[in-house]
Structure formats: C-alpha cells, structure tokens
mmCIF file of the N, C-alpha and C atoms, coordinates in Angstrom:
data_MODEL
# 
_entry.id   MODEL 
# 
loop_
_atom_site.group_PDB 
_atom_site.id 
_atom_site.type_symbol 
_atom_site.label_atom_id 
_atom_site.label_alt_id 
_atom_site.label_comp_id 
_atom_site.label_asym_id 
_atom_site.label_entity_id 
_atom_site.label_seq_id 
_atom_site.pdbx_PDB_ins_code 
_atom_site.Cartn_x 
_atom_site.Cartn_y 
_atom_site.Cartn_z 
_atom_site.occupancy 
_atom_site.B_iso_or_equiv 
_atom_site.pdbx_formal_charge 
_atom_site.auth_seq_id 
_atom_site.auth_comp_id 
_atom_site.auth_asym_id 
_atom_site.auth_atom_id 
_atom_site.pdbx_PDB_model_num 
ATOM 1   N N  . MET A 1 1  ? -0.075  17.595  6.082   1.00 0.00 ? 1  MET A N  1 
ATOM 2   C CA . MET A 1 1  ? -0.754  16.340  6.360   1.00 0.00 ? 1  MET A CA 1 
ATOM 3   C C  . MET A 1 1  ? -1.037  15.610  5.049   1.00 0.00 ? 1  MET A C  1 
ATOM 4   N N  . ILE A 1 2  ? -0.966  14.296  5.141   1.00 0.00 ? 2  ILE A N  1 
ATOM 5   C CA . ILE A 1 2  ? -1.335  13.434  4.023   1.00 0.00 ? 2  ILE A CA 1 
ATOM 6   C C  . ILE A 1 2  ? -2.624  12.738  4.423   1.00 0.00 ? 2  ILE A C  1 
ATOM 7   N N  . GLU A 1 3  ? -3.568  12.701  3.515   1.00 0.00 ? 3  GLU A N  1 
ATOM 8   C CA . GLU A 1 3  ? -4.830  12.023  3.769   1.00 0.00 ? 3  GLU A CA 1 
ATOM 9   C C  . GLU A 1 3  ? -4.875  10.746  2.945   1.00 0.00 ? 3  GLU A C  1 
ATOM 10  N N  . VAL A 1 4  ? -5.111  9.629   3.615   1.00 0.00 ? 4  VAL A N  1 
ATOM 11  C CA . VAL A 1 4  ? -5.210  8.333   2.958   1.00 0.00 ? 4  VAL A CA 1 
ATOM 12  C C  . VAL A 1 4  ? -6.616  7.816   3.196   1.00 0.00 ? 4  VAL A C  1 
ATOM 13  N N  . ASN A 1 5  ? -7.337  7.563   2.107   1.00 0.00 ? 5  ASN A N  1 
ATOM 14  C CA . ASN A 1 5  ? -8.679  6.998   2.197   1.00 0.00 ? 5  ASN A CA 1 
ATOM 15  C C  . ASN A 1 5  ? -8.613  5.526   1.834   1.00 0.00 ? 5  ASN A C  1 
ATOM 16  N N  . ILE A 1 6  ? -9.007  4.673   2.753   1.00 0.00 ? 6  ILE A N  1 
ATOM 17  C CA . ILE A 1 6  ? -8.986  3.233   2.539   1.00 0.00 ? 6  ILE A CA 1 
ATOM 18  C C  . ILE A 1 6  ? -10.418 2.787   2.277   1.00 0.00 ? 6  ILE A C  1 
ATOM 19  N N  . ILE A 1 7  ? -10.642 2.158   1.132   1.00 0.00 ? 7  ILE A N  1 
ATOM 20  C CA . ILE A 1 7  ? -11.978 1.689   0.774   1.00 0.00 ? 7  ILE A CA 1 
ATOM 21  C C  . ILE A 1 7  ? -11.958 0.171   0.796   1.00 0.00 ? 7  ILE A C  1 
ATOM 22  N N  . LYS A 1 8  ? -12.795 -0.395  1.637   1.00 0.00 ? 8  LYS A N  1 
ATOM 23  C CA . LYS A 1 8  ? -12.891 -1.854  1.736   1.00 0.00 ? 8  LYS A CA 1 
ATOM 24  C C  . LYS A 1 8  ? -14.349 -2.214  1.969   1.00 0.00 ? 8  LYS A C  1 
ATOM 25  N N  . SER A 1 9  ? -14.850 -3.111  1.147   1.00 0.00 ? 9  SER A N  1 
ATOM 26  C CA . SER A 1 9  ? -16.251 -3.550  1.230   1.00 0.00 ? 9  SER A CA 1 
ATOM 27  C C  . SER A 1 9  ? -17.215 -2.373  1.195   1.00 0.00 ? 9  SER A C  1 
ATOM 28  N N  . GLY A 1 10 ? -16.904 -1.377  0.380   1.00 0.00 ? 10 GLY A N  1 
ATOM 29  C CA . GLY A 1 10 ? -17.774 -0.228  0.210   1.00 0.00 ? 10 GLY A CA 1 
ATOM 30  C C  . GLY A 1 10 ? -17.706 0.819   1.311   1.00 0.00 ? 10 GLY A C  1 
ATOM 31  N N  . GLU A 1 11 ? -16.919 0.583   2.344   1.00 0.00 ? 11 GLU A N  1 
ATOM 32  C CA . GLU A 1 11 ? -16.787 1.546   3.434   1.00 0.00 ? 11 GLU A CA 1 
ATOM 33  C C  . GLU A 1 11 ? -15.436 2.241   3.338   1.00 0.00 ? 11 GLU A C  1 
ATOM 34  N N  . THR A 1 12 ? -15.423 3.536   3.667   1.00 0.00 ? 12 THR A N  1 
ATOM 35  C CA . THR A 1 12 ? -14.203 4.333   3.593   1.00 0.00 ? 12 THR A CA 1 
ATOM 36  C C  . THR A 1 12 ? -13.713 4.692   4.981   1.00 0.00 ? 12 THR A C  1 
ATOM 37  N N  . GLN A 1 13 ? -12.425 4.470   5.204   1.00 0.00 ? 13 GLN A N  1 
ATOM 38  C CA . GLN A 1 13 ? -11.755 4.878   6.450   1.00 0.00 ? 13 GLN A CA 1 
ATOM 39  C C  . GLN A 1 13 ? -10.691 5.893   6.048   1.00 0.00 ? 13 GLN A C  1 
ATOM 40  N N  . THR A 1 14 ? -10.647 7.026   6.722   1.00 0.00 ? 14 THR A N  1 
ATOM 41  C CA . THR A 1 14 ? -9.685  8.076   6.393   1.00 0.00 ? 14 THR A CA 1 
ATOM 42  C C  . THR A 1 14 ? -8.625  8.167   7.477   1.00 0.00 ? 14 THR A C  1 
ATOM 43  N N  . LEU A 1 15 ? -7.352  8.148   7.047   1.00 0.00 ? 15 LEU A N  1 
ATOM 44  C CA . LEU A 1 15 ? -6.230  8.346   7.956   1.00 0.00 ? 15 LEU A CA 1 
ATOM 45  C C  . LEU A 1 15 ? -5.569  9.669   7.594   1.00 0.00 ? 15 LEU A C  1 
ATOM 46  N N  . GLU A 1 16 ? -5.290  10.500  8.583   1.00 0.00 ? 16 GLU A N  1 
ATOM 47  C CA . GLU A 1 16 ? -4.528  11.726  8.359   1.00 0.00 ? 16 GLU A CA 1 
ATOM 48  C C  . GLU A 1 16 ? -3.180  11.554  9.035   1.00 0.00 ? 16 GLU A C  1 
ATOM 49  N N  . VAL A 1 17 ? -2.135  11.731  8.255   1.00 0.00 ? 17 VAL A N  1 
ATOM 50  C CA . VAL A 1 17 ? -0.786  11.433  8.712   1.00 0.00 ? 17 VAL A CA 1 
ATOM 51  C C  . VAL A 1 17 ? 0.125   12.624  8.446   1.00 0.00 ? 17 VAL A C  1 
ATOM 52  N N  . PRO A 1 18 ? 0.950   13.010  9.410   1.00 0.00 ? 18 PRO A N  1 
ATOM 53  C CA . PRO A 1 18 ? 1.936   14.068  9.133   1.00 0.00 ? 18 PRO A CA 1 
ATOM 54  C C  . PRO A 1 18 ? 2.866   13.629  8.001   1.00 0.00 ? 18 PRO A C  1 
ATOM 55  N N  . ASN A 1 19 ? 3.197   14.537  7.102   1.00 0.00 ? 19 ASN A N  1 
ATOM 56  C CA . ASN A 1 19 ? 4.031   14.164  5.957   1.00 0.00 ? 19 ASN A CA 1 
ATOM 57  C C  . ASN A 1 19 ? 5.523   14.112  6.282   1.00 0.00 ? 19 ASN A C  1 
ATOM 58  N N  . ASP A 1 20 ? 5.893   14.286  7.534   1.00 0.00 ? 20 ASP A N  1 
ATOM 59  C CA . ASP A 1 20 ? 7.318   14.242  7.888   1.00 0.00 ? 20 ASP A CA 1 
ATOM 60  C C  . ASP A 1 20 ? 7.683   12.982  8.692   1.00 0.00 ? 20 ASP A C  1 
ATOM 61  N N  . MET A 1 21 ? 6.832   11.962  8.652   1.00 0.00 ? 21 MET A N  1 
ATOM 62  C CA . MET A 1 21 ? 7.089   10.753  9.436   1.00 0.00 ? 21 MET A CA 1 
ATOM 63  C C  . MET A 1 21 ? 8.099   9.820   8.780   1.00 0.00 ? 21 MET A C  1 
ATOM 64  N N  . GLY A 1 22 ? 8.279   9.913   7.470   1.00 0.00 ? 22 GLY A N  1 
ATOM 65  C CA . GLY A 1 22 ? 9.248   9.075   6.773   1.00 0.00 ? 22 GLY A CA 1 
ATOM 66  C C  . GLY A 1 22 ? 8.820   7.625   6.644   1.00 0.00 ? 22 GLY A C  1 
ATOM 67  N N  . LEU A 1 23 ? 7.528   7.352   6.654   1.00 0.00 ? 23 LEU A N  1 
ATOM 68  C CA . LEU A 1 23 ? 7.032   5.981   6.521   1.00 0.00 ? 23 LEU A CA 1 
ATOM 69  C C  . LEU A 1 23 ? 6.555   5.725   5.103   1.00 0.00 ? 23 LEU A C  1 
ATOM 70  N N  . ASN A 1 24 ? 6.706   4.487   4.641   1.00 0.00 ? 24 ASN A N  1 
ATOM 71  C CA . ASN A 1 24 ? 6.071   4.135   3.382   1.00 0.00 ? 24 ASN A CA 1 
ATOM 72  C C  . ASN A 1 24 ? 4.639   3.703   3.684   1.00 0.00 ? 24 ASN A C  1 
ATOM 73  N N  . LEU A 1 25 ? 3.852   3.451   2.655   1.00 0.00 ? 25 LEU A N  1 
ATOM 74  C CA . LEU A 1 25 ? 2.439   3.146   2.848   1.00 0.00 ? 25 LEU A CA 1 
ATOM 75  C C  . LEU A 1 25 ? 2.242   1.863   3.642   1.00 0.00 ? 25 LEU A C  1 
ATOM 76  N N  . MET A 1 26 ? 3.052   0.838   3.393   1.00 0.00 ? 26 MET A N  1 
ATOM 77  C CA . MET A 1 26 ? 2.946   -0.403  4.149   1.00 0.00 ? 26 MET A CA 1 
ATOM 78  C C  . MET A 1 26 ? 3.191   -0.159  5.632   1.00 0.00 ? 26 MET A C  1 
ATOM 79  N N  . GLU A 1 27 ? 4.233   0.581   5.964   1.00 0.00 ? 27 GLU A N  1 
ATOM 80  C CA . GLU A 1 27 ? 4.547   0.866   7.366   1.00 0.00 ? 27 GLU A CA 1 
ATOM 81  C C  . GLU A 1 27 ? 3.421   1.660   8.030   1.00 0.00 ? 27 GLU A C  1 
ATOM 82  N N  . LEU A 1 28 ? 2.860   2.620   7.289   1.00 0.00 ? 28 LEU A N  1 
ATOM 83  C CA . LEU A 1 28 ? 1.759   3.414   7.814   1.00 0.00 ? 28 LEU A CA 1 
ATOM 84  C C  . LEU A 1 28 ? 0.556   2.535   8.138   1.00 0.00 ? 28 LEU A C  1 
ATOM 85  N N  . LEU A 1 29 ? 0.164   1.695   7.185   1.00 0.00 ? 29 LEU A N  1 
ATOM 86  C CA . LEU A 1 29 ? -1.017  0.857   7.397   1.00 0.00 ? 29 LEU A CA 1 
ATOM 87  C C  . LEU A 1 29 ? -0.789  -0.179  8.494   1.00 0.00 ? 29 LEU A C  1 
ATOM 88  N N  . LYS A 1 30 ? 0.400   -0.738  8.565   1.00 0.00 ? 30 LYS A N  1 
ATOM 89  C CA . LYS A 1 30 ? 0.702   -1.667  9.669   1.00 0.00 ? 30 LYS A CA 1 
ATOM 90  C C  . LYS A 1 30 ? 0.655   -0.939  11.008  1.00 0.00 ? 30 LYS A C  1 
ATOM 91  N N  . GLY A 1 31 ? 1.187   0.275   11.057  1.00 0.00 ? 31 GLY A N  1 
ATOM 92  C CA . GLY A 1 31 ? 1.182   1.060   12.285  1.00 0.00 ? 31 GLY A CA 1 
ATOM 93  C C  . GLY A 1 31 ? -0.215  1.419   12.744  1.00 0.00 ? 31 GLY A C  1 
ATOM 94  N N  . GLU A 1 32 ? -1.129  1.558   11.790  1.00 0.00 ? 32 GLU A N  1 
ATOM 95  C CA . GLU A 1 32 ? -2.527  1.850   12.101  1.00 0.00 ? 32 GLU A CA 1 
ATOM 96  C C  . GLU A 1 32 ? -3.316  0.565   12.358  1.00 0.00 ? 32 GLU A C  1 
ATOM 97  N N  . GLU A 1 33 ? -2.613  -0.575  12.356  1.00 0.00 ? 33 GLU A N  1 
ATOM 98  C CA . GLU A 1 33 ? -3.195  -1.898  12.597  1.00 0.00 ? 33 GLU A CA 1 
ATOM 99  C C  . GLU A 1 33 ? -4.317  -2.218  11.616  1.00 0.00 ? 33 GLU A C  1 
ATOM 100 N N  . TYR A 1 34 ? -4.096  -1.823  10.362  1.00 0.00 ? 34 TYR A N  1 
ATOM 101 C CA . TYR A 1 34 ? -5.045  -2.162  9.305   1.00 0.00 ? 34 TYR A CA 1 
ATOM 102 C C  . TYR A 1 34 ? -4.919  -3.647  9.032   1.00 0.00 ? 34 TYR A C  1 
ATOM 103 N N  . GLU A 1 35 ? -5.987  -4.393  9.247   1.00 0.00 ? 35 GLU A N  1 
ATOM 104 C CA . GLU A 1 35 ? -5.920  -5.855  9.308   1.00 0.00 ? 35 GLU A CA 1 
ATOM 105 C C  . GLU A 1 35 ? -5.507  -6.560  8.026   1.00 0.00 ? 35 GLU A C  1 
ATOM 106 N N  . SER A 1 36 ? -5.658  -5.939  6.863   1.00 0.00 ? 36 SER A N  1 
ATOM 107 C CA . SER A 1 36 ? -5.329  -6.614  5.615   1.00 0.00 ? 36 SER A CA 1 
ATOM 108 C C  . SER A 1 36 ? -3.862  -6.498  5.224   1.00 0.00 ? 36 SER A C  1 
ATOM 109 N N  . ILE A 1 37 ? -3.077  -5.755  5.977   1.00 0.00 ? 37 ILE A N  1 
ATOM 110 C CA . ILE A 1 37 ? -1.670  -5.557  5.648   1.00 0.00 ? 37 ILE A CA 1 
ATOM 111 C C  . ILE A 1 37 ? -0.807  -6.344  6.628   1.00 0.00 ? 37 ILE A C  1 
ATOM 112 N N  . GLU A 1 38 ? -0.148  -7.375  6.119   1.00 0.00 ? 38 GLU A N  1 
ATOM 113 C CA . GLU A 1 38 ? 0.737   -8.149  6.976   1.00 0.00 ? 38 GLU A CA 1 
ATOM 114 C C  . GLU A 1 38 ? 2.192   -7.713  6.817   1.00 0.00 ? 38 GLU A C  1 
ATOM 115 N N  . GLY A 1 39 ? 2.659   -7.658  5.582   1.00 0.00 ? 39 GLY A N  1 
ATOM 116 C CA . GLY A 1 39 ? 4.050   -7.278  5.338   1.00 0.00 ? 39 GLY A CA 1 
ATOM 117 C C  . GLY A 1 39 ? 5.027   -8.228  6.001   1.00 0.00 ? 39 GLY A C  1 
ATOM 118 N N  . THR A 1 40 ? 4.783   -9.524  5.854   1.00 0.00 ? 40 THR A N  1 
ATOM 119 C CA . THR A 1 40 ? 5.586   -10.516 6.563   1.00 0.00 ? 40 THR A CA 1 
ATOM 120 C C  . THR A 1 40 ? 7.059   -10.534 6.147   1.00 0.00 ? 40 THR A C  1 
ATOM 121 N N  . CYS A 1 41 ? 7.369   -10.049 4.948   1.00 0.00 ? 41 CYS A N  1 
ATOM 122 C CA . CYS A 1 41 ? 8.774   -10.040 4.516   1.00 0.00 ? 41 CYS A CA 1 
ATOM 123 C C  . CYS A 1 41 ? 9.440   -8.696  4.810   1.00 0.00 ? 41 CYS A C  1 
ATOM 124 N N  . GLY A 1 42 ? 8.731   -7.790  5.481   1.00 0.00 ? 42 GLY A N  1 
ATOM 125 C CA . GLY A 1 42 ? 9.319   -6.502  5.830   1.00 0.00 ? 42 GLY A CA 1 
ATOM 126 C C  . GLY A 1 42 ? 9.416   -5.537  4.666   1.00 0.00 ? 42 GLY A C  1 
ATOM 127 N N  . GLY A 1 43 ? 8.605   -5.723  3.646   1.00 0.00 ? 43 GLY A N  1 
ATOM 128 C CA . GLY A 1 43 ? 8.605   -4.798  2.512   1.00 0.00 ? 43 GLY A CA 1 
ATOM 129 C C  . GLY A 1 43 ? 9.659   -5.096  1.460   1.00 0.00 ? 43 GLY A C  1 
ATOM 130 N N  . MET A 1 44 ? 10.137  -6.331  1.403   1.00 0.00 ? 44 MET A N  1 
ATOM 131 C CA . MET A 1 44 ? 11.166  -6.709  0.431   1.00 0.00 ? 44 MET A CA 1 
ATOM 132 C C  . MET A 1 44 ? 10.580  -7.219  -0.885  1.00 0.00 ? 44 MET A C  1 
ATOM 133 N N  . ALA A 1 45 ? 9.250   -7.143  -1.054  1.00 0.00 ? 45 ALA A N  1 
ATOM 134 C CA . ALA A 1 45 ? 8.551   -7.591  -2.266  1.00 0.00 ? 45 ALA A CA 1 
ATOM 135 C C  . ALA A 1 45 ? 8.739   -9.080  -2.523  1.00 0.00 ? 45 ALA A C  1 
ATOM 136 N N  . LEU A 1 46 ? 8.652   -9.869  -1.467  1.00 0.00 ? 46 LEU A N  1 
ATOM 137 C CA . LEU A 1 46 ? 8.820   -11.314 -1.599  1.00 0.00 ? 46 LEU A CA 1 
ATOM 138 C C  . LEU A 1 46 ? 7.539   -12.101 -1.339  1.00 0.00 ? 46 LEU A C  1 
ATOM 139 N N  . CYS A 1 47 ? 6.565   -11.518 -0.628  1.00 0.00 ? 47 CYS A N  1 
ATOM 140 C CA . CYS A 1 47 ? 5.424   -12.323 -0.195  1.00 0.00 ? 47 CYS A CA 1 
ATOM 141 C C  . CYS A 1 47 ? 4.064   -11.789 -0.635  1.00 0.00 ? 47 CYS A C  1 
ATOM 142 N N  . ALA A 1 48 ? 3.961   -10.552 -1.038  1.00 0.00 ? 48 ALA A N  1 
ATOM 143 C CA . ALA A 1 48 ? 2.723   -9.900  -1.489  1.00 0.00 ? 48 ALA A CA 1 
ATOM 144 C C  . ALA A 1 48 ? 1.680   -9.734  -0.395  1.00 0.00 ? 48 ALA A C  1 
ATOM 145 N N  . THR A 1 49 ? 2.061   -9.862  0.859   1.00 0.00 ? 49 THR A N  1 
ATOM 146 C CA . THR A 1 49 ? 1.078   -9.685  1.933   1.00 0.00 ? 49 THR A CA 1 
ATOM 147 C C  . THR A 1 49 ? 0.804   -8.217  2.232   1.00 0.00 ? 49 THR A C  1 
ATOM 148 N N  . CYS A 1 50 ? 1.462   -7.307  1.528   1.00 0.00 ? 50 CYS A N  1 
ATOM 149 C CA . CYS A 1 50 ? 1.156   -5.879  1.659   1.00 0.00 ? 50 CYS A CA 1 
ATOM 150 C C  . CYS A 1 50 ? 0.690   -5.297  0.327   1.00 0.00 ? 50 CYS A C  1 
ATOM 151 N N  . HIS A 1 51 ? 0.415   -6.149  -0.652  1.00 0.00 ? 51 HIS A N  1 
ATOM 152 C CA . HIS A 1 51 ? 0.023   -5.691  -1.979  1.00 0.00 ? 51 HIS A CA 1 
ATOM 153 C C  . HIS A 1 51 ? -1.360  -5.057  -1.926  1.00 0.00 ? 51 HIS A C  1 
ATOM 154 N N  . ILE A 1 52 ? -1.469  -3.829  -2.409  1.00 0.00 ? 52 ILE A N  1 
ATOM 155 C CA . ILE A 1 52 ? -2.743  -3.105  -2.434  1.00 0.00 ? 52 ILE A CA 1 
ATOM 156 C C  . ILE A 1 52 ? -2.941  -2.499  -3.813  1.00 0.00 ? 52 ILE A C  1 
ATOM 157 N N  . LYS A 1 53 ? -4.150  -2.059  -4.090  1.00 0.00 ? 53 LYS A N  1 
ATOM 158 C CA . LYS A 1 53 ? -4.435  -1.333  -5.318  1.00 0.00 ? 53 LYS A CA 1 
ATOM 159 C C  . LYS A 1 53 ? -4.757  0.102   -4.936  1.00 0.00 ? 53 LYS A C  1 
ATOM 160 N N  . ILE A 1 54 ? -4.160  1.050   -5.628  1.00 0.00 ? 54 ILE A N  1 
ATOM 161 C CA . ILE A 1 54 ? -4.405  2.463   -5.378  1.00 0.00 ? 54 ILE A CA 1 
ATOM 162 C C  . ILE A 1 54 ? -5.413  2.940   -6.415  1.00 0.00 ? 54 ILE A C  1 
ATOM 163 N N  . ALA A 1 55 ? -6.600  3.350   -5.936  1.00 0.00 ? 55 ALA A N  1 
ATOM 164 C CA . ALA A 1 55 ? -7.668  3.775   -6.842  1.00 0.00 ? 55 ALA A CA 1 
ATOM 165 C C  . ALA A 1 55 ? -7.373  5.133   -7.441  1.00 0.00 ? 55 ALA A C  1 
ATOM 166 N N  . SER A 1 56 ? -6.828  6.055   -6.644  1.00 0.00 ? 56 SER A N  1 
ATOM 167 C CA . SER A 1 56 ? -6.471  7.374   -7.151  1.00 0.00 ? 56 SER A CA 1 
ATOM 168 C C  . SER A 1 56 ? -5.461  8.006   -6.214  1.00 0.00 ? 56 SER A C  1 
ATOM 169 N N  . ALA A 1 57 ? -4.740  8.976   -6.736  1.00 0.00 ? 57 ALA A N  1 
ATOM 170 C CA . ALA A 1 57 ? -3.736  9.685   -5.940  1.00 0.00 ? 57 ALA A CA 1 
ATOM 171 C C  . ALA A 1 57 ? -3.610  11.105  -6.469  1.00 0.00 ? 57 ALA A C  1 
ATOM 172 N N  . LYS A 1 58 ? -3.371  12.034  -5.563  1.00 0.00 ? 58 LYS A N  1 
ATOM 173 C CA . LYS A 1 58 ? -3.130  13.435  -5.931  1.00 0.00 ? 58 LYS A CA 1 
ATOM 174 C C  . LYS A 1 58 ? -1.858  13.878  -5.255  1.00 0.00 ? 58 LYS A C  1 
ATOM 175 N N  . PRO A 1 59 ? -0.833  14.269  -5.956  1.00 0.00 ? 59 PRO A N  1 
ATOM 176 C CA . PRO A 1 59 ? -0.764  14.266  -7.411  1.00 0.00 ? 59 PRO A CA 1 
ATOM 177 C C  . PRO A 1 59 ? -0.775  12.838  -7.947  1.00 0.00 ? 59 PRO A C  1 
ATOM 178 N N  . CYS A 1 60 ? -1.097  12.714  -9.206  1.00 0.00 ? 60 CYS A N  1 
ATOM 179 C CA . CYS A 1 60 ? -1.211  11.387  -9.819  1.00 0.00 ? 60 CYS A CA 1 
ATOM 180 C C  . CYS A 1 60 ? 0.116   10.651  -9.768  1.00 0.00 ? 60 CYS A C  1 
ATOM 181 N N  . LEU A 1 61 ? 0.019   9.352   -9.554  1.00 0.00 ? 61 LEU A N  1 
ATOM 182 C CA . LEU A 1 61 ? 1.211   8.504   -9.562  1.00 0.00 ? 61 LEU A CA 1 
ATOM 183 C C  . LEU A 1 61 ? 1.558   8.140   -10.999 1.00 0.00 ? 61 LEU A C  1 
ATOM 184 N N  . ALA A 1 62 ? 2.810   7.876   -11.228 1.00 0.00 ? 62 ALA A N  1 
ATOM 185 C CA . ALA A 1 62 ? 3.242   7.414   -12.549 1.00 0.00 ? 62 ALA A CA 1 
ATOM 186 C C  . ALA A 1 62 ? 2.698   6.005   -12.786 1.00 0.00 ? 62 ALA A C  1 
ATOM 187 N N  . GLU A 1 63 ? 2.506   5.664   -14.047 1.00 0.00 ? 63 GLU A N  1 
ATOM 188 C CA . GLU A 1 63 ? 2.095   4.301   -14.381 1.00 0.00 ? 63 GLU A CA 1 
ATOM 189 C C  . GLU A 1 63 ? 3.161   3.328   -13.883 1.00 0.00 ? 63 GLU A C  1 
ATOM 190 N N  . ALA A 1 64 ? 2.738   2.118   -13.564 1.00 0.00 ? 64 ALA A N  1 
ATOM 191 C CA . ALA A 1 64 ? 3.683   1.093   -13.104 1.00 0.00 ? 64 ALA A CA 1 
ATOM 192 C C  . ALA A 1 64 ? 4.724   0.839   -14.197 1.00 0.00 ? 64 ALA A C  1 
ATOM 193 N N  . SER A 1 65 ? 5.973   0.729   -13.784 1.00 0.00 ? 65 SER A N  1 
ATOM 194 C CA . SER A 1 65 ? 7.044   0.452   -14.743 1.00 0.00 ? 65 SER A CA 1 
ATOM 195 C C  . SER A 1 65 ? 7.029   -1.035  -15.100 1.00 0.00 ? 65 SER A C  1 
ATOM 196 N N  . ASN A 1 66 ? 7.729   -1.387  -16.158 1.00 0.00 ? 66 ASN A N  1 
ATOM 197 C CA . ASN A 1 66 ? 7.833   -2.796  -16.534 1.00 0.00 ? 66 ASN A CA 1 
ATOM 198 C C  . ASN A 1 66 ? 8.467   -3.613  -15.415 1.00 0.00 ? 66 ASN A C  1 
ATOM 199 N N  . ASP A 1 67 ? 9.443   -3.033  -14.713 1.00 0.00 ? 67 ASP A N  1 
ATOM 200 C CA . ASP A 1 67 ? 10.074  -3.728  -13.593 1.00 0.00 ? 67 ASP A CA 1 
ATOM 201 C C  . ASP A 1 67 ? 9.061   -4.015  -12.485 1.00 0.00 ? 67 ASP A C  1 
ATOM 202 N N  . GLU A 1 68 ? 8.209   -3.035  -12.184 1.00 0.00 ? 68 GLU A N  1 
ATOM 203 C CA . GLU A 1 68 ? 7.183   -3.238  -11.150 1.00 0.00 ? 68 GLU A CA 1 
ATOM 204 C C  . GLU A 1 68 ? 6.194   -4.316  -11.570 1.00 0.00 ? 68 GLU A C  1 
ATOM 205 N N  . LEU A 1 69 ? 5.744   -4.265  -12.821 1.00 0.00 ? 69 LEU A N  1 
ATOM 206 C CA . LEU A 1 69 ? 4.801   -5.265  -13.316 1.00 0.00 ? 69 LEU A CA 1 
ATOM 207 C C  . LEU A 1 69 ? 5.429   -6.658  -13.317 1.00 0.00 ? 69 LEU A C  1 
ATOM 208 N N  . ASP A 1 70 ? 6.696   -6.744  -13.700 1.00 0.00 ? 70 ASP A N  1 
ATOM 209 C CA . ASP A 1 70 ? 7.402   -8.033  -13.669 1.00 0.00 ? 70 ASP A CA 1 
ATOM 210 C C  . ASP A 1 70 ? 7.479   -8.577  -12.253 1.00 0.00 ? 70 ASP A C  1 
ATOM 211 N N  . MET A 1 71 ? 7.763   -7.710  -11.273 1.00 0.00 ? 71 MET A N  1 
ATOM 212 C CA . MET A 1 71 ? 7.848   -8.119  -9.882  1.00 0.00 ? 71 MET A CA 1 
ATOM 213 C C  . MET A 1 71 ? 6.496   -8.672  -9.402  1.00 0.00 ? 71 MET A C  1 
ATOM 214 N N  . LEU A 1 72 ? 5.423   -7.978  -9.750  1.00 0.00 ? 72 LEU A N  1 
ATOM 215 C CA . LEU A 1 72 ? 4.082   -8.440  -9.344  1.00 0.00 ? 72 LEU A CA 1 
ATOM 216 C C  . LEU A 1 72 ? 3.767   -9.812  -9.904  1.00 0.00 ? 72 LEU A C  1 
ATOM 217 N N  . GLU A 1 73 ? 4.227   -10.081 -11.127 1.00 0.00 ? 73 GLU A N  1 
ATOM 218 C CA . GLU A 1 73 ? 3.969   -11.389 -11.728 1.00 0.00 ? 73 GLU A CA 1 
ATOM 219 C C  . GLU A 1 73 ? 4.724   -12.515 -11.048 1.00 0.00 ? 73 GLU A C  1 
ATOM 220 N N  . THR A 1 74 ? 5.813   -12.213 -10.374 1.00 0.00 ? 74 THR A N  1 
ATOM 221 C CA . THR A 1 74 ? 6.617   -13.265 -9.731  1.00 0.00 ? 74 THR A CA 1 
ATOM 222 C C  . THR A 1 74 ? 6.211   -13.534 -8.295  1.00 0.00 ? 74 THR A C  1 
ATOM 223 N N  . LEU A 1 75 ? 5.344   -12.695 -7.716  1.00 0.00 ? 75 LEU A N  1 
ATOM 224 C CA . LEU A 1 75 ? 4.965   -12.869 -6.320  1.00 0.00 ? 75 LEU A CA 1 
ATOM 225 C C  . LEU A 1 75 ? 4.104   -14.113 -6.145  1.00 0.00 ? 75 LEU A C  1 
ATOM 226 N N  . PRO A 1 76 ? 4.298   -14.819 -5.032  1.00 0.00 ? 76 PRO A N  1 
ATOM 227 C CA . PRO A 1 76 ? 3.540   -16.057 -4.808  1.00 0.00 ? 76 PRO A CA 1 
ATOM 228 C C  . PRO A 1 76 ? 2.064   -15.833 -4.505  1.00 0.00 ? 76 PRO A C  1 
ATOM 229 N N  . VAL A 1 77 ? 1.685   -14.681 -4.002  1.00 0.00 ? 77 VAL A N  1 
ATOM 230 C CA . VAL A 1 77 ? 0.293   -14.398 -3.659  1.00 0.00 ? 77 VAL A CA 1 
ATOM 231 C C  . VAL A 1 77 ? -0.078  -13.050 -4.257  1.00 0.00 ? 77 VAL A C  1 
ATOM 232 N N  . ILE A 1 78 ? -1.107  -13.026 -5.087  1.00 0.00 ? 78 ILE A N  1 
ATOM 233 C CA . ILE A 1 78 ? -1.597  -11.773 -5.662  1.00 0.00 ? 78 ILE A CA 1 
ATOM 234 C C  . ILE A 1 78 ? -3.039  -11.607 -5.219  1.00 0.00 ? 78 ILE A C  1 
ATOM 235 N N  . TYR A 1 79 ? -3.320  -10.457 -4.648  1.00 0.00 ? 79 TYR A N  1 
ATOM 236 C CA . TYR A 1 79 ? -4.667  -10.174 -4.159  1.00 0.00 ? 79 TYR A CA 1 
ATOM 237 C C  . TYR A 1 79 ? -5.482  -9.479  -5.205  1.00 0.00 ? 79 TYR A C  1 
# 
C-alpha cells in the first residue's frame, strides 16, 4: 500500500492506495475526486491544473531537474 497525505488549509486527508494500480499521482487524485486537481490537458504538462507541491516523500524524491524547472516556468498557471 502507498499512503498519500494531502494537507490543505491545515487539515490532513490520508489516502491508502494499492501500489499495483499503475496510476500517477494526478490520476489518483482525480479518481478520488480531490477538488483541486483538474488535469484538463490529461497530464501533458500544458495547463498546470494538476500542479502540486510535495512536502515530503519516503523514499525521498530526487531534486527537480533543470528540464522540470524549465517546464514549470513555461506553464500558463502556477499555483
């Protein structure tokens, strides 16, 4: 199982998800009807309606690459 803790306005919501579902985080949050995730471009990194900040991860995630940072700078909407 994967545990995802969503913190919004100081409140935490925990989702437990089987690790064999093959979903990315955007698909998971949309499937759980999390209201802040639209993903209107289908995850093609064109609209930023699924852009989130990850406070922590275990195991730790790698730092954002220059390509990722460049992509974020070109998005029309940054949250």
